[in-house]
PAFIPA-406254 format. One line per 8 residues: number of its first residue (from 0); their letters; for each residue x, y negated, z negated of C-alpha. Coordinates in steps of 0.001 Angstrom, whole numbers, padded with zeros to 6 digits. Example, Ala and Ser with C-alpha at 12.3 -4.5 7.8 and 13.67 -1.06 7.14 Angstrom:
// PAFIPA-406254
0) AS) 012300:004500:-007800; 013670:001060:-007140
//
This chain:
// PAFIPA-406254
0) MGFEEGPL) 006618:-029395:027225; 006587:-025678:028006; 006729:-022686:026650; 007562:-019351:027036; 006865:-016155:025793; 008357:-013501:023273; 008566:-010070:023390; 005215:-009755:021429
8) GLPMSAGS) 003732:-012270:023852; 003783:-014969:021311; 004638:-018579:022416; 008376:-019884:021965; 009909:-023066:022410; 012925:-022881:024992; 016195:-022054:023562; 014197:-020887:020371
16) SRRGPLVH) 015428:-017166:019034; 013000:-017529:016847; 008801:-016771:016718; 006419:-019209:015976; 004257:-018948:012800; 001299:-017711:015113; -000596:-014339:014814; -002701:-011849:017328
24) RAVHHGAA) -006592:-012022:015786; -005848:-008232:014834; -003237:-009059:012816; -006159:-010803:010669; -008569:-007893:010952; -005221:-006266:009187; -004431:-008540:007148; -008089:-008663:005815
32) LLLFAAVE) -008358:-004545:005344; -005023:-004702:003506; -006429:-007371:000750; -009425:-005227:000849; -007900:-001559:000176; -006355:-003070:-002597; -008795:-004719:-004017; -011166:-002529:-004166
40) FIVGMIVT) -009027:000171:-005589; -008047:-001991:-008383; -012251:-002512:-008841; -012559:001348:-008532; -009784:002133:-010872; -011438:-000412:-013683; -014746:000916:-012878; -014220:004541:-013657
48) QIGYPGYS) -012260:003885:-016608; -015125:001801:-018489; -016999:005442:-018109; -013852:006906:-019588; -014087:008009:-023189; -010949:006812:-024858; -008781:006796:-021675; -005550:005424:-022648
56) LTRNYISD) -003619:003531:-019495; -000205:004927:-021260; -001007:008134:-021965; -003016:009545:-019207; -002770:009610:-015788; -004052:007890:-013002; -005209:011285:-011309; -007617:011742:-014447
64) LGSTVCTP) -010020:008942:-013386; -010704:011704:-010574; -011080:015093:-012615; -014269:016218:-011588; -014830:018304:-015141; -014156:017916:-018551; -011932:020612:-019560; -008243:021439:-019962
72) FGGTSTFP) -006890:022803:-017127; -003190:024340:-016226; -000198:022319:-015159; 003121:023331:-013340; 006910:022647:-014115; 006502:018772:-012879; 002647:018298:-014320; 001498:019130:-017687
80) GHLACSPW) -001823:020772:-018373; -003879:018630:-019990; -007748:017673:-020861; -009210:014835:-018529; -012966:013977:-018950; -014063:011192:-016202; -017799:011048:-016247; -017666:008209:-012915
88) HLVFNVSI) -015046:010808:-010547; -016617:010177:-007666; -016186:006218:-007645; -012025:006727:-008228; -011967:009381:-005512; -014207:007625:-003353; -012474:004242:-003662; -009164:006109:-002914
96) GIMGLSLI) -010097:007179:000073; -011301:003907:001002; -008038:002532:000420; -005772:005302:002752; -008591:004904:005417; -007886:001042:004849; -004448:001341:004779; -004204:003178:008146
104) AAAVLLRS) -006316:000954:010336; -004613:-002072:008717; -001257:-000373:009842; -002061:-000436:013603; -003567:-003187:013292; -000688:-005473:011769; 001713:-004463:014542; 002042:-007446:016387
112) GFPARRSR) 002880:-008784:013138; 006252:-007899:013182; 009328:-008311:015723; 009206:-004977:018115; 012014:-003243:016541; 012397:000137:015577; 011843:-000693:011573; 008602:-001970:011950
120) TIGLGLLV) 007429:001372:013705; 009172:003397:010455; 007954:000780:007899; 004193:000759:009685; 004257:004639:009860; 005591:005129:006064; 002033:002876:005251; 000157:005387:007250
128) LAGIGSIG) 001831:008433:005320; 001035:006242:002383; -002532:006105:003591; -002987:009859:004586; -001285:010764:000832; -004255:008401:-000535; -006912:010068:001360; -005461:013527:000214
136) VGLSPENV) -005886:012362:-003794; -009563:011559:-003201; -010132:015347:-001390; -007714:016800:-003695; -008413:015834:-007344; -006447:017353:-009447; -008128:019716:-011441; -009587:021590:-008061
144) NITVHSIS) -005743:021772:-006440; -003104:020547:-008328; -000540:021143:-005622; -002231:019651:-002764; -003316:016605:-005109; 000921:016225:-006454; 001832:016263:-002889; -000925:013683:-001883
152) AFLAFLGG) 000106:011530:-004594; 003799:012014:-004308; 003573:010854:-000078; 001418:007865:-001038; 004537:006435:-003726; 006992:007444:-001452; 005291:006045:001425; 004451:002974:000186
160) GLGLVVLG) 007538:002290:-001566; 009777:002867:001407; 007367:001540:003759; 007856:-001902:001730; 011684:-001738:002291; 012328:-000961:005492; 009215:-003393:006486; 010967:-006136:004419
168) IAMFRDTR) 014041:-005517:007232; 011309:-005506:010079; 010555:-009200:008806; 014161:-010238:010004; 014185:-013464:011955; 010670:-014152:011883; 009247:-017540:010750; 005645:-015722:010143
176) WDGFRTFT) 007928:-014090:007313; 009696:-016798:005792; 009695:-016503:002116; 008080:-012629:001769; 011098:-010784:003120; 012884:-010359:-000211; 009529:-009951:-002069; 008719:-007516:000205
184) VVCGMVTL) 011964:-005517:-000764; 011614:-005995:-004380; 008026:-004936:-004156; 008987:-001558:-002816; 012636:-001038:-004574; 010432:-001286:-008221; 008190:000819:-006782; 011378:003638:-005386
192) VALALFAS) 012717:003321:-009021; 009686:004067:-010732; 008542:007065:-008885; 012620:008110:-009496; 011965:007445:-013497; 008482:009291:-013431; 009921:012629:-011431; 012686:012671:-013854
200) HSYFALGV) 010021:012453:-016965; 011872:009167:-018281; 008745:006930:-019235; 009974:004693:-022014; 007750:002836:-023624; 005366:002756:-020907; 004073:006191:-021331; 003312:008587:-018342
208) GGMERLIV) 000303:006215:-017336; 002429:003215:-017542; 005377:004222:-015496; 002670:006029:-012813; 001197:002445:-012546; 004142:000799:-012394; 004879:002738:-009218; 001281:001910:-007380
216) APVLLWAI) 001121:-001807:-008963; 004109:-003492:-006443; 002581:-001906:-003956; -000975:-003294:-004735; 000345:-007081:-005519; 002316:-006734:-002221; -000938:-006037:000058; -002858:-008689:-001872
224) VVGTHLLR) -000223:-011688:-001535; 000962:-010345:002256; -003269:-010165:002843; -003759:-013718:001532; -000456:-015016:003666; -001372:-013532:006834; -004973:-014507:007029; -003828:-018026:006212
232) IPTYAPAL) -001228:-018017:009414; -003172:-019740:012591; -004210:-016903:015343; -002318:-016809:018811; -004667:-018527:021185; -003365:-018614:024535; -005446:-021290:026391; -004283:-023935:024160
240) LRPS) -000644:-023184:024504; -000214:-022575:028296; 002832:-024569:029652; 001955:-028326:030210
//
């Protein structure tokens, strides 16, 4: 039985309208970077929290982990001033910068893992924006430049949430993403709703730190789950799938 190639150069059986469960090798590289980005950042946060005296997951901002000084600093109308003291701030700032760089590279490499649609370009572009925002957070700790830091964090949060929602749409009618479309959209929506609550200072029992983590956690979870999923899909091997 012969095969014809779809728009992405992937084999499609005659009369099929759905792409087969294969990916190009570059997608595996992107998936590995996606998985690495999430895991190394989580480890970086945990390590920095261990060295932070009295750090609270509910009362402290995530960004407090990157504060380069142990002193009170003034806030703005949207970011109240408070004391931050993170002796191991370098670990956090480097880890979030690495996450941003890895996310950007992963978005580029994952391109062929989605059907060639505008939603793919927009969704991956938003992940690149999230990566740029993450780098900005690491380069501009809250005590150094709160304006640049806040804008960077907002870009990271918004880019991650919107990116997942749009990528969920991009996954439509692609067998490689069966079972992951709803998960992707839900993760994105949770991030966006949490971001809206955070921006309106509605923290509820989670506190400012807990609500901020509710913004970040779905994107990190998605990166781990989807990265693992993509690594398990066989790579496209043209020599083995030529028409007979």
